[in-house]
A tleap script that builds the chain and sets N, CA, C and O, in Angstrom:
source leaprc.protein.ff14SB
mol = sequence {
  NMET LYS GLU SER GLN ALA SER ASN ILE THR
  THR HIE ILE ARG ASP GLU TYR GLY ALA GLU
  PRO GLU PHE LEU TRP PRO GLU ARG TYR PRO
  THR TYR CYS ILE PHE ARG HIE GLY GLY ASN
  LYS LYS TRP PHE ALA LEU ILE GLY ARG ILE
  GLU TRP LYS SER LEU GLY ARG ASP GLY GLY
  GLU LEU VAL ASP ILE ILE ASN LEU LYS PHE
  ASP ASN GLY GLN ALA LEU ASP PHE ALA GLU
  ASN THR PRO GLY VAL TYR PRO PRO THR CILE
}
set mol.1.N position { -6.638 23.783 -3.651 }
set mol.1.CA position { -6.615 22.859 -4.697 }
set mol.1.C position { -7.602 21.690 -4.290 }
set mol.1.O position { -7.500 21.065 -3.235 }
set mol.2.N position { -8.462 21.494 -5.145 }
set mol.2.CA position { -9.390 20.392 -4.887 }
set mol.2.C position { -8.552 18.952 -4.898 }
set mol.2.O position { -7.735 18.691 -5.781 }
set mol.3.N position { -8.862 18.071 -3.819 }
set mol.3.CA position { -8.086 17.012 -3.746 }
set mol.3.C position { -8.793 15.919 -4.569 }
set mol.3.O position { -10.020 15.848 -4.630 }
set mol.4.N position { -7.918 15.027 -5.232 }
set mol.4.CA position { -8.620 14.125 -6.135 }
set mol.4.C position { -9.092 12.984 -5.381 }
set mol.4.O position { -8.737 12.760 -4.223 }
set mol.5.N position { -9.917 12.245 -6.060 }
set mol.5.CA position { -10.446 10.877 -5.562 }
set mol.5.C position { -9.437 9.845 -5.237 }
set mol.5.O position { -9.490 9.065 -4.286 }
set mol.6.N position { -8.426 9.939 -6.219 }
set mol.6.CA position { -7.304 8.973 -5.791 }
set mol.6.C position { -6.559 9.397 -4.638 }
set mol.6.O position { -6.063 8.503 -3.953 }
set mol.7.N position { -6.373 10.695 -4.266 }
set mol.7.CA position { -5.749 11.022 -2.973 }
set mol.7.C position { -6.544 10.611 -1.849 }
set mol.7.O position { -6.036 10.162 -0.821 }
set mol.8.N position { -7.926 10.771 -2.041 }
set mol.8.CA position { -8.818 10.332 -0.860 }
set mol.8.C position { -8.610 8.813 -0.626 }
set mol.8.O position { -8.421 8.344 0.496 }
set mol.9.N position { -8.662 8.015 -1.858 }
set mol.9.CA position { -8.502 6.550 -1.575 }
set mol.9.C position { -7.195 6.163 -1.055 }
set mol.9.O position { -7.084 5.310 -0.174 }
set mol.10.N position { -6.142 6.809 -1.610 }
set mol.10.CA position { -4.681 6.544 -1.059 }
set mol.10.C position { -4.790 6.722 0.335 }
set mol.10.O position { -4.333 5.785 0.990 }
set mol.11.N position { -5.346 7.819 1.075 }
set mol.11.CA position { -5.307 8.141 2.344 }
set mol.11.C position { -5.991 7.062 3.101 }
set mol.11.O position { -5.468 6.583 4.107 }
set mol.12.N position { -7.205 6.642 2.630 }
set mol.12.CA position { -7.864 5.620 3.279 }
set mol.12.C position { -7.218 4.325 3.347 }
set mol.12.O position { -7.313 3.644 4.368 }
set mol.13.N position { -6.552 3.930 2.309 }
set mol.13.CA position { -5.814 2.721 2.301 }
set mol.13.C position { -4.627 2.674 3.325 }
set mol.13.O position { -4.311 1.701 4.009 }
set mol.14.N position { -4.061 3.839 3.304 }
set mol.14.CA position { -2.796 4.016 4.286 }
set mol.14.C position { -3.365 3.757 5.868 }
set mol.14.O position { -2.840 2.962 6.648 }
set mol.15.N position { -4.486 4.553 6.156 }
set mol.15.CA position { -5.017 4.639 7.319 }
set mol.15.C position { -5.654 3.289 7.569 }
set mol.15.O position { -5.487 2.863 8.712 }
set mol.16.N position { -6.196 2.693 6.924 }
set mol.16.CA position { -7.226 1.523 7.294 }
set mol.16.C position { -6.263 0.288 7.127 }
set mol.16.O position { -6.485 -0.621 7.926 }
set mol.17.N position { -5.266 0.096 6.264 }
set mol.17.CA position { -4.430 -1.123 5.932 }
set mol.17.C position { -3.026 -0.896 6.077 }
set mol.17.O position { -2.272 -1.863 5.972 }
set mol.18.N position { -2.548 0.293 6.311 }
set mol.18.CA position { -1.021 0.477 6.581 }
set mol.18.C position { -0.282 0.231 5.259 }
set mol.18.O position { 0.924 -0.011 5.298 }
set mol.19.N position { -0.901 0.277 4.158 }
set mol.19.CA position { -0.147 0.046 2.891 }
set mol.19.C position { 0.289 1.352 2.334 }
set mol.19.O position { -0.458 2.330 2.366 }
set mol.20.N position { 1.595 1.393 1.777 }
set mol.20.CA position { 1.900 2.683 1.014 }
set mol.20.C position { 1.852 2.348 -0.360 }
set mol.20.O position { 1.997 1.195 -0.766 }
set mol.21.N position { 1.644 3.364 -1.109 }
set mol.21.CA position { 1.699 3.179 -2.728 }
set mol.21.C position { 2.993 2.950 -3.166 }
set mol.21.O position { 3.970 3.406 -2.571 }
set mol.22.N position { 3.058 2.312 -4.112 }
set mol.22.CA position { 4.492 1.743 -4.903 }
set mol.22.C position { 4.311 2.297 -6.369 }
set mol.22.O position { 3.287 2.051 -7.006 }
set mol.23.N position { 5.123 2.894 -6.771 }
set mol.23.CA position { 4.935 3.624 -8.316 }
set mol.23.C position { 6.054 2.574 -9.041 }
set mol.23.O position { 7.273 2.693 -8.920 }
set mol.24.N position { 5.451 1.653 -9.723 }
set mol.24.CA position { 6.249 0.774 -10.438 }
set mol.24.C position { 6.828 1.258 -11.817 }
set mol.24.O position { 7.941 0.895 -12.198 }
set mol.25.N position { 6.018 2.097 -12.550 }
set mol.25.CA position { 6.273 2.527 -13.652 }
set mol.25.C position { 6.446 4.106 -13.775 }
set mol.25.O position { 5.744 4.695 -14.598 }
set mol.26.N position { 7.296 4.772 -13.041 }
set mol.26.CA position { 7.416 6.235 -12.997 }
set mol.26.C position { 7.685 6.882 -14.250 }
set mol.26.O position { 7.320 8.056 -14.317 }
set mol.27.N position { 8.227 6.397 -15.230 }
set mol.27.CA position { 8.554 7.031 -16.383 }
set mol.27.C position { 7.535 7.024 -17.428 }
set mol.27.O position { 7.390 7.970 -18.203 }
set mol.28.N position { 6.711 5.781 -17.457 }
set mol.28.CA position { 5.817 5.543 -18.535 }
set mol.28.C position { 4.355 5.999 -17.953 }
set mol.28.O position { 3.563 6.597 -18.680 }
set mol.29.N position { 4.047 5.668 -16.561 }
set mol.29.CA position { 2.773 5.810 -16.119 }
set mol.29.C position { 3.013 6.506 -14.611 }
set mol.29.O position { 2.963 5.874 -13.555 }
set mol.30.N position { 3.251 7.768 -14.719 }
set mol.30.CA position { 3.562 8.450 -13.347 }
set mol.30.C position { 2.542 8.582 -12.313 }
set mol.30.O position { 2.771 8.825 -11.128 }
set mol.31.N position { 1.329 8.392 -12.883 }
set mol.31.CA position { 0.038 8.482 -11.982 }
set mol.31.C position { -0.359 7.311 -11.518 }
set mol.31.O position { -1.313 7.369 -10.742 }
set mol.32.N position { 0.187 5.989 -11.811 }
set mol.32.CA position { -0.156 4.695 -11.598 }
set mol.32.C position { 0.616 4.286 -10.389 }
set mol.32.O position { 1.840 4.414 -10.353 }
set mol.33.N position { -0.084 3.791 -9.387 }
set mol.33.CA position { 0.513 2.942 -8.149 }
set mol.33.C position { -0.373 1.916 -7.913 }
set mol.33.O position { -1.523 1.781 -8.330 }
set mol.34.N position { 0.432 1.053 -7.042 }
set mol.34.CA position { -0.011 -0.218 -6.593 }
set mol.34.C position { 0.029 -0.425 -5.179 }
set mol.34.O position { 1.007 0.043 -4.596 }
set mol.35.N position { -0.925 -1.096 -4.436 }
set mol.35.CA position { -1.036 -1.363 -3.035 }
set mol.35.C position { -0.832 -2.718 -2.884 }
set mol.35.O position { -1.425 -3.483 -3.645 }
set mol.36.N position { 0.034 -3.221 -1.885 }
set mol.36.CA position { 0.206 -4.732 -1.653 }
set mol.36.C position { -0.328 -5.009 -0.319 }
set mol.36.O position { -0.520 -4.136 0.527 }
set mol.37.N position { -0.574 -6.327 -0.153 }
set mol.37.CA position { -0.858 -6.865 1.092 }
set mol.37.C position { 0.373 -7.142 1.956 }
set mol.37.O position { 1.279 -7.848 1.513 }
set mol.38.N position { 0.427 -6.613 3.156 }
set mol.38.CA position { 1.729 -6.844 4.013 }
set mol.38.C position { 2.336 -8.225 4.118 }
set mol.38.O position { 3.552 -8.414 4.168 }
set mol.39.N position { 1.497 -9.100 4.147 }
set mol.39.CA position { 2.127 -10.575 4.228 }
set mol.39.C position { 2.572 -11.243 3.106 }
set mol.39.O position { 3.734 -11.638 3.011 }
set mol.40.N position { 1.662 -11.414 2.169 }
set mol.40.CA position { 2.087 -12.071 0.788 }
set mol.40.C position { 2.623 -11.300 -0.337 }
set mol.40.O position { 3.066 -11.806 -1.368 }
set mol.41.N position { 2.543 -9.790 -0.028 }
set mol.41.CA position { 2.975 -9.068 -0.953 }
set mol.41.C position { 2.384 -8.957 -2.166 }
set mol.41.O position { 2.915 -8.271 -3.040 }
set mol.42.N position { 1.173 -9.638 -2.384 }
set mol.42.CA position { 0.390 -9.536 -3.601 }
set mol.42.C position { -0.354 -8.115 -3.628 }
set mol.42.O position { -0.685 -7.524 -2.601 }
set mol.43.N position { -0.564 -7.667 -4.853 }
set mol.43.CA position { -1.345 -6.346 -4.921 }
set mol.43.C position { -2.687 -6.653 -4.838 }
set mol.43.O position { -3.172 -7.747 -5.127 }
set mol.44.N position { -3.407 -5.482 -4.360 }
set mol.44.CA position { -4.785 -5.669 -4.170 }
set mol.44.C position { -5.592 -4.411 -4.668 }
set mol.44.O position { -6.821 -4.353 -4.631 }
set mol.45.N position { -4.748 -3.382 -5.149 }
set mol.45.CA position { -5.349 -2.123 -5.507 }
set mol.45.C position { -4.149 -1.501 -6.581 }
set mol.45.O position { -2.940 -1.469 -6.351 }
set mol.46.N position { -4.863 -1.009 -7.841 }
set mol.46.CA position { -4.125 -0.181 -8.588 }
set mol.46.C position { -4.745 1.116 -8.810 }
set mol.46.O position { -5.936 1.080 -9.120 }
set mol.47.N position { -4.189 2.249 -8.716 }
set mol.47.CA position { -4.875 3.486 -8.804 }
set mol.47.C position { -3.937 4.265 -9.929 }
set mol.47.O position { -2.707 4.297 -9.874 }
set mol.48.N position { -4.724 4.872 -10.932 }
set mol.48.CA position { -4.146 5.657 -11.966 }
set mol.48.C position { -5.189 6.719 -12.480 }
set mol.48.O position { -6.241 6.968 -11.891 }
set mol.49.N position { -4.794 7.284 -13.589 }
set mol.49.CA position { -5.528 8.433 -14.282 }
set mol.49.C position { -5.549 8.040 -15.836 }
set mol.49.O position { -4.516 7.880 -16.487 }
set mol.50.N position { -6.775 7.910 -16.330 }
set mol.50.CA position { -7.058 7.703 -17.827 }
set mol.50.C position { -7.961 8.731 -18.342 }
set mol.50.O position { -8.638 9.532 -17.697 }
set mol.51.N position { -7.858 8.572 -19.681 }
set mol.51.CA position { -8.846 9.461 -20.464 }
set mol.51.C position { -10.199 9.030 -20.477 }
set mol.51.O position { -10.353 7.872 -20.865 }
set mol.52.N position { -11.194 9.642 -20.163 }
set mol.52.CA position { -12.521 9.424 -20.076 }
set mol.52.C position { -12.927 8.595 -21.296 }
set mol.52.O position { -13.727 7.668 -21.162 }
set mol.53.N position { -12.445 8.877 -22.371 }
set mol.53.CA position { -12.881 8.139 -23.525 }
set mol.53.C position { -12.377 6.825 -23.542 }
set mol.53.O position { -12.854 6.021 -24.344 }
set mol.54.N position { -11.390 6.462 -22.695 }
set mol.54.CA position { -10.932 4.909 -22.565 }
set mol.54.C position { -12.130 4.183 -22.037 }
set mol.54.O position { -12.231 2.985 -22.300 }
set mol.55.N position { -13.054 4.784 -21.314 }
set mol.55.CA position { -14.235 4.111 -20.723 }
set mol.55.C position { -15.391 4.161 -21.559 }
set mol.55.O position { -16.506 4.007 -21.062 }
set mol.56.N position { -15.213 4.389 -22.951 }
set mol.56.CA position { -16.148 4.655 -23.889 }
set mol.56.C position { -17.087 5.769 -23.734 }
set mol.56.O position { -18.217 5.766 -24.223 }
set mol.57.N position { -16.527 6.833 -22.958 }
set mol.57.CA position { -17.308 8.121 -22.860 }
set mol.57.C position { -16.859 9.105 -23.766 }
set mol.57.O position { -15.780 8.967 -24.342 }
set mol.58.N position { -17.672 10.204 -23.968 }
set mol.58.CA position { -17.271 11.396 -24.705 }
set mol.58.C position { -16.381 12.256 -23.781 }
set mol.58.O position { -16.624 12.377 -22.580 }
set mol.59.N position { -15.300 12.868 -24.422 }
set mol.59.CA position { -14.512 13.846 -23.796 }
set mol.59.C position { -13.195 13.263 -23.594 }
set mol.59.O position { -13.008 12.046 -23.575 }
set mol.60.N position { -12.226 14.191 -23.434 }
set mol.60.CA position { -10.784 13.801 -23.200 }
set mol.60.C position { -10.200 14.100 -21.952 }
set mol.60.O position { -9.003 13.879 -21.770 }
set mol.61.N position { -10.954 14.602 -21.029 }
set mol.61.CA position { -10.623 14.769 -19.591 }
set mol.61.C position { -10.048 13.600 -18.951 }
set mol.61.O position { -10.262 12.470 -19.389 }
set mol.62.N position { -9.281 13.841 -17.866 }
set mol.62.CA position { -8.571 12.724 -17.218 }
set mol.62.C position { -9.545 12.405 -16.059 }
set mol.62.O position { -10.238 13.285 -15.548 }
set mol.63.N position { -9.571 11.061 -15.650 }
set mol.63.CA position { -10.447 10.536 -14.547 }
set mol.63.C position { -9.611 9.627 -13.735 }
set mol.63.O position { -8.759 8.953 -14.313 }
set mol.64.N position { -9.779 9.528 -12.339 }
set mol.64.CA position { -9.143 8.558 -11.501 }
set mol.64.C position { -9.795 7.429 -11.760 }
set mol.64.O position { -10.998 7.476 -12.018 }
set mol.65.N position { -9.078 6.184 -11.732 }
set mol.65.CA position { -9.680 4.927 -11.663 }
set mol.65.C position { -9.021 4.104 -10.510 }
set mol.65.O position { -7.966 4.495 -10.011 }
set mol.66.N position { -9.567 3.102 -10.136 }
set mol.66.CA position { -9.021 2.220 -9.341 }
set mol.66.C position { -9.458 0.777 -9.794 }
set mol.66.O position { -10.633 0.569 -10.097 }
set mol.67.N position { -8.496 -0.235 -9.841 }
set mol.67.CA position { -8.715 -1.615 -10.188 }
set mol.67.C position { -8.267 -2.317 -8.728 }
set mol.67.O position { -7.167 -2.288 -8.175 }
set mol.68.N position { -9.534 -2.967 -8.299 }
set mol.68.CA position { -9.313 -3.682 -7.164 }
set mol.68.C position { -9.486 -5.206 -7.228 }
set mol.68.O position { -10.346 -5.732 -7.935 }
set mol.69.N position { -8.698 -5.835 -6.516 }
set mol.69.CA position { -8.813 -7.392 -6.551 }
set mol.69.C position { -9.713 -7.828 -5.355 }
set mol.69.O position { -9.536 -7.418 -4.208 }
set mol.70.N position { -10.740 -8.735 -5.744 }
set mol.70.CA position { -11.512 -8.984 -4.823 }
set mol.70.C position { -11.576 -10.726 -4.702 }
set mol.70.O position { -10.986 -11.383 -5.560 }
set mol.71.N position { -12.259 -11.357 -3.687 }
set mol.71.CA position { -12.418 -12.808 -3.678 }
set mol.71.C position { -13.581 -13.020 -4.715 }
set mol.71.O position { -14.249 -12.088 -5.163 }
set mol.72.N position { -13.740 -14.244 -5.026 }
set mol.72.CA position { -14.858 -14.605 -5.948 }
set mol.72.C position { -16.326 -14.060 -5.243 }
set mol.72.O position { -16.636 -14.179 -4.057 }
set mol.73.N position { -17.023 -13.512 -6.189 }
set mol.73.CA position { -18.410 -13.028 -5.754 }
set mol.73.C position { -18.470 -11.676 -5.136 }
set mol.73.O position { -19.495 -10.994 -5.132 }
set mol.74.N position { -17.335 -11.314 -4.614 }
set mol.74.CA position { -17.333 -9.913 -3.957 }
set mol.74.C position { -17.234 -8.869 -4.924 }
set mol.74.O position { -17.745 -7.782 -4.656 }
set mol.75.N position { -16.660 -9.040 -5.991 }
set mol.75.CA position { -16.752 -7.877 -7.052 }
set mol.75.C position { -17.797 -7.697 -7.730 }
set mol.75.O position { -17.962 -6.561 -8.174 }
set mol.76.N position { -18.773 -8.689 -8.010 }
set mol.76.CA position { -19.861 -8.515 -8.575 }
set mol.76.C position { -20.942 -7.791 -7.790 }
set mol.76.O position { -21.713 -6.977 -8.298 }
set mol.77.N position { -20.937 -8.200 -6.341 }
set mol.77.CA position { -21.851 -7.510 -5.376 }
set mol.77.C position { -21.488 -5.961 -5.338 }
set mol.77.O position { -22.312 -5.047 -5.318 }
set mol.78.N position { -19.985 -5.822 -5.332 }
set mol.78.CA position { -19.495 -4.442 -5.139 }
set mol.78.C position { -20.023 -3.599 -6.442 }
set mol.78.O position { -20.510 -2.474 -6.333 }
set mol.79.N position { -19.882 -4.209 -7.546 }
set mol.79.CA position { -20.222 -3.381 -8.733 }
set mol.79.C position { -21.624 -3.011 -8.852 }
set mol.79.O position { -22.036 -1.910 -9.219 }
set mol.80.N position { -22.258 -3.921 -8.545 }
set mol.80.CA position { -23.834 -4.015 -8.862 }
set mol.80.C position { -24.468 -2.962 -7.656 }
set mol.80.O position { -25.602 -2.519 -7.841 }
set mol.81.N position { -23.793 -2.615 -6.555 }
set mol.81.CA position { -24.148 -1.980 -5.393 }
set mol.81.C position { -23.577 -0.433 -5.032 }
set mol.81.O position { -23.903 0.276 -4.080 }
set mol.82.N position { -22.619 -0.151 -6.108 }
set mol.82.CA position { -21.969 1.004 -5.824 }
set mol.82.C position { -22.088 1.787 -7.082 }
set mol.82.O position { -21.650 1.385 -8.160 }
set mol.83.N position { -22.712 2.943 -6.899 }
set mol.83.CA position { -22.812 3.924 -8.094 }
set mol.83.C position { -21.396 4.258 -8.651 }
set mol.83.O position { -20.400 4.249 -7.929 }
set mol.84.N position { -21.370 4.534 -9.890 }
set mol.84.CA position { -20.222 4.931 -10.622 }
set mol.84.C position { -19.192 3.882 -10.796 }
set mol.84.O position { -18.134 4.245 -11.310 }
set mol.85.N position { -19.323 2.662 -10.458 }
set mol.85.CA position { -18.511 1.556 -10.556 }
set mol.85.C position { -18.979 0.701 -11.945 }
set mol.85.O position { -20.116 0.287 -12.167 }
set mol.86.N position { -17.833 0.557 -12.790 }
set mol.86.CA position { -18.087 -0.269 -13.951 }
set mol.86.C position { -17.947 -1.663 -13.631 }
set mol.86.O position { -17.120 -2.004 -12.785 }
set mol.87.N position { -18.689 -2.521 -14.234 }
set mol.87.CA position { -18.902 -4.083 -13.934 }
set mol.87.C position { -17.471 -4.669 -14.055 }
set mol.87.O position { -16.647 -4.225 -14.855 }
set mol.88.N position { -17.270 -5.537 -13.337 }
set mol.88.CA position { -15.962 -6.256 -13.437 }
set mol.88.C position { -15.876 -7.249 -14.650 }
set mol.88.O position { -16.888 -7.759 -15.130 }
set mol.89.N position { -14.779 -7.461 -15.054 }
set mol.89.CA position { -14.588 -8.460 -16.167 }
set mol.89.C position { -14.098 -9.589 -15.666 }
set mol.89.O position { -12.921 -9.541 -15.306 }
set mol.90.N position { -14.784 -10.791 -15.517 }
set mol.90.CA position { -14.477 -11.864 -14.917 }
set mol.90.C position { -14.280 -13.063 -15.880 }
set mol.90.O position { -13.979 -14.170 -15.434 }
savepdb mol mol.pdb
quit
């Protein structure tokens, strides 16, 4: 079975930052998880699956998404320089 992008990102976050996914809404959103900073416990990433049409695209297939928290200025630089990333809403 092909591993999803969400699985790859989850593995990277675990390995790089030692954070484990938390599934806060298992009944309503079973594919959504968050990752928290170890010290202050604030979340820095949300991973889930949504329908492609939710992003204004044609088609009903599901796609992996990630919502990242950045410091000021970092998000715009990341979005402008990373293919396949939708621009941030600031």
